[in-house]
N, C-alpha and C positions, 0 to 999 in steps of 0.2 A: 650513487647518492639517493637515499630514500627521502621522498617528500611528504608522503602521507601514510599514516597507520590507520587502516580501516578496521574498526572493531565491531564485531557483531556475531550473534548466534544463528540468525536466519540466513540461509543460503540465498534465497531469492532476493531479499532486500540488499544483502551485501553485493551480489552480482550487479544489481541495478545501479548501486552507488559506484562501483568500479567502472561501469559503462559510462555513467555520467561524467566521471573524472576524465576518462580517455577522450571524450568528445571535445574537450577544450585544452588538453595538455598531454604530453608524453611523460609526465612526471611519474616516478617509480612509486609503487604502493606495496606495503606489506599488509597482509590480512592476519589479524589475530582473532580467532573465533572458536566456536564450538565444533564438535565432530562433524556436523552437517556441512561445514565450510571446508573440510579437509581436501575435498576434490579440487578446490580453487588453487591448490599448489601447482596444478598443471595448466592454469590459465595464463595466457600471454598478458593479461591485464594485471597480473600480480607477480611481483618479484620473488615473494616468499610468503609461505603460509605457516602459521604456528597454531596448533590446537591446544586450547586450555579449557578449563572448567570455569564458566563465567558466573557460577552461582555463589562463589565465595572461597572455595578451598584453594584456588590458585591466585588469590589476590597478591600475595607477596611475590610470587613468580612473575606476575604481570607487571608489577611496579619495577622489578629488577630488569625485566626484558625491555620495557619501554625506555627506561633511563639509560640503559646500555646503548640503545639505538641512538638516543639523543647525543651521546658522547661523540659518535662518529658522524652524525647527521644533525647538526644543531638547529637546522631550520625546519625540521619535521613537524607536522601538524597531526593531531589525533582527531579522527572522525568517528564517533560512536554512531552506529546506524540504526540500532534497535533498542528496545527497552532493557534487554539484558546487558548490552554494552553500556548504556547510560547509567544503569544502577552500579555497575562495576566502577565506572569512573567517579561517580558520586562518593563511593566508599573510600576511594584512595586518592582523590584529587589533590589533596594538600601535599602529597609526596611525589607527584608527577612533575617533571622538569620540562614541560613543553606546553604550548598552547592547545586548547581544545575548542572545537567548533561549538556554537551555542547549544546548550542542553538544559532541560528543566531541572530544578532542584528535586530532591527525592520525594518530598511530600506532594509536590505538584504532579510529578510523573506518576506516582501511585494513584492519585485521584483520577487522572485521565486514562490510566491503563486498566481501570476497573469499571465495568459497565454499570454497576449499581451506584458507585460514588460519582461517576460521570452524570448519571441521571439526577442525583441529588444536587450536584453543582448547577446543572441546567435549571432545575426547579427553583433553586434559591435565586438565580439570576434572571428569571422570567424568560428563559429560552425554551421554545416549544419542543417537547419530547413526547413520545407515545406514553400512555398510561402504563406503568411498570410496577411489578411487585417483586420483593425479595423473597427467595425461597432457600432456606438453609441447606436443604438436601432434597433429592428428588422424591423421597418417600413422604415428604411433607407437602407435596404438590397435589392439591385436590382439583382434579380436572373440572368437575361440574361447577365448583365455586369460582375458579378462574375464568371459565367460559362465560358464566353469568356476569362476572364483573368486567371483563375485558372484551368480550365478544368472541366469536369463533369464525375463522381460525385465530389462534394466538401463537406467539413465538416463545420458545424456550431457549435460553442461552446460558452457557457457563459465564461467570462474571469476569474471568481473567484470562481467557484464551483468545487467540487471534486466528485469522485465516478461515473464518466460518466453522472452526472446529466445534462440534457439539450443537450447532445451531439447528433447531428443528421447528418447522411450522407444523403445528398440531391442528388437524382438521376434525378429528373425532376422538371420542374416548377410547375406542378400540385401537386407533393408531397410537395414542398416548401410551396405552398399556403395553403395546407390542414394541414400540421403538424406544421408549424411555423407561417406564416403570419396571417392566419385566426383562429389560435388556441389560445383562451384566456388563456389557461393554460400555454402556452409557454411565460412566462413573466419573463425574467432573466436579464433585463437591457442591459448593454453593452455586445457585442459579438465579436467573431472573425470568419471570414470565412477563411478556410484553404484548401490548396491543399490536395487532398486525395492521400495518398501513398499506392498503392496496393502492399502488401508484408507481411512480417513476423514480429511479435512483438518481441522485445527484451528489457529487462529492466536492469538498473544498480542501485544498492543500495550502499550507502557508508556512512562512518563516516569520517568527516574532522575535523582537529584541527588547527585553525588559518590559514586556506588556504592550509593545507597539508593533503593529503589522509592518513588515518590511517587504514581503513579497507574497503574492496570492494568485492562485489559479483555481478555477471552478470547472469541473469536467463531468461529462456524461458518456456512458458507453452506448454505442449504437452498432450492434452487430460486431463486426471485426474492427471497429474504429472507436477511438476515444476522441470526443469532440469537446473543445474548450469554448466556454460561453460566458456571458455576463449574467449575474443574478444579484442585484443590489441587496435583496433581503438576506441571502445566505452570506454575503460579504459582511453585512452589518452584524450578523450573528457571530461570525468569526472574530470580528473586531471586539465585540463585547466579551467573548470568551477570553481573548488575550488580555484585555484590560482588567477584567475581574480577577484573573488568576496571576497577573503579572508574568505571563508565560514567556519563556526564553528558549527558543529552539524551533524545530520543524514539527509539523503535525499534519495528519490526514484525517478528515472527519467525514463519516458517512451520513448522508441525509436522504430524505425521501419526500416527494411531492404527492400529496393525497390526490388520487385521480378524481374524486368526487368534488372536493372542496377547493383544491388548489393550495391548501395549507402546507407549509413547509415544516418538517419535523427533523430534528437532529436525532440520529440513531445511535451512533457510538463514535468514540475518538480513538485515534492511534497516535500517541505522542512519540513519533519516530519517523524515519523515512519509510517509503512505501514501495510495493513491488512494481507499480505502474509509473514509477518516477521518470523513466526515459520518454514517456509521452510528452510531458511538458518540455523536456530538453529538446525534443524534435521541433516543437512549436516555438522555441525561443526563450524559455525561462528555465535555467538550470539551477535548481534549488541547492545542489551541492556546491556549485561555484559561489552562489550567494551566501551560503553558510561559511565558506572558507574566507571570503573577503566581503563582509556585509557592507552594503551601500550606506553612505552617510545618511543620517536621519533627514537632513534637509532635502534630499532628493525625493522623498515621499515613497509611497507604496508602489512597487513594481507589480503590475497586474497583467496576467495573461487572459485575454477576453475573447480570443478567437483562434482557430486553427484545428487541424485534424491530424491525428497520428494513427497509423494502422498497427494492429496488434499481431498480424500474421508475421511469421518468420521471414526476414528479407529475401532469403534464397528462393522462396516460393512466390515472390512478388516480382515478376519480370519488369514491371514498370520502374523499379528502383535499381536495377542491375547496373545501368550506366553510371548512376550517381554513386553506387557502392564502389565502383572501380576508380572513377576519375575525380570525384568531388574531394577537394582537399580541405573543405570547410568543416564546420562542426557536424553537419548532417552526414556527410560522407564518413567522417571519423566515427560517428555513432553507429552507422550502419555496419561498418567493419568490426567494431567492438561487439556488436550484437550477433553477427553471423559468421565471422571468420575465426573467432577465437576457438581453440580446440574444445574447451569445456562447453561453451555455449552450443557449438555445433554437435557435440555428442548428446547433449540434452535434447536438441531438436530431433536428431535421428532416432533416439529412444522413443520419443513421443510421436513420431511420424505416422505409424500405423493408426493410432487412435485419432490423430488429427485428420488423416485422410478419410477415415470412416465417418467422423462427425461432419466433415465438409460435404461428402457425397450424400449422407443422409439428409442434411439440412437442405441442400439444393434439390434433391429428389422430391422431398415433401413440397417444395415450392413449385416444382414442375407439375406434380400431380394436382396441387391446388389450382394451378393455372388451367389445367385440362378440365377440371371440374367446373370452372367458371364458364368456359366456352370450349366448343370443339373446333373452332376455326383455326386454320394453320397460322394466321397472323398472330394470334394470342400466344401460341407456342413459340413463335419466332421471337416475340418480345421477351419471353422468359429466358430463352437461350442467350439473347444479347445481354440481359441483366447479369447472368452468370459470368459471361465473358468479362464484363467490366469489373465485377467484384474480384475476379481471380487475378 
């Protein structure tokens, strides 16, 4: 019996959603996605994987496939996990014979999935954003004019790509010419140039139902940890975004706190699930579960205001090994989904050499910094103890 169809093009986001599902249920999932998700057919979190083109050529095939599944599994629910999946569902929704988790309408999705139209939306609704300029193509970007207007350094970004693809902090005209203007590989179409905010990253994730917040979490990355916290100003911004757009679905918004002024700026929005989704699951708020069975409006907003989740792979964190083996609750289930699944384990092993080099390099620099501060044995011992605790 299939309970969920997980639809998406992005492998990392699809995997995070599968892990979030396994943390609270053994329900069976089918993944329908782009070629990047084909490897998930070997995952224990996925009963079956079907590769399709999500851009439009396979819409009829998708409708037939989903409706055939519904005939044998009438209680199945469709979960679009990224923007490509949501666009596909919006194109064919009137022909699908199954419920779909909350997703935004096409025009709202397109607005939030475009860095320039997101900036315009925020400006109209008096939400603080960095000064930003639209650039139709890189050849029309005048470094000196932008630097004079926005300051230096400034940031250049493609308007419609995710995962930091094409994002470049420009420190000088020589760097701009080398990395962007004269770089044939930097070919992303329309761009924005944006004021660089020197400060601290802070993100907000939420589920909204018809323009009303239903669940919310605010997070910051500290080294190998994701820490959840309270920030009333960012929460108010998220609430205003939802209300002004009548947003329906999940979203992850990047923000930044200016180091000099403490002012909070919204940077960009991602109207979909996100790769760090399992961090909030670990700390008690499962956005996938909330989207599948939304809490009644009378209950109010579910907020995650504290907790820490570690980003290192569980098998290299001895402190969680006993929990991984013996915990039958949601955390134990999540640990096993993250670390014992064949696909997740293969990705870890593939990345292990680079992870090891980064780990050693990072702590070696810390040791040398400690030795420069003082030559006493006690200071060196403190640094070693710090490494042991983090590992």
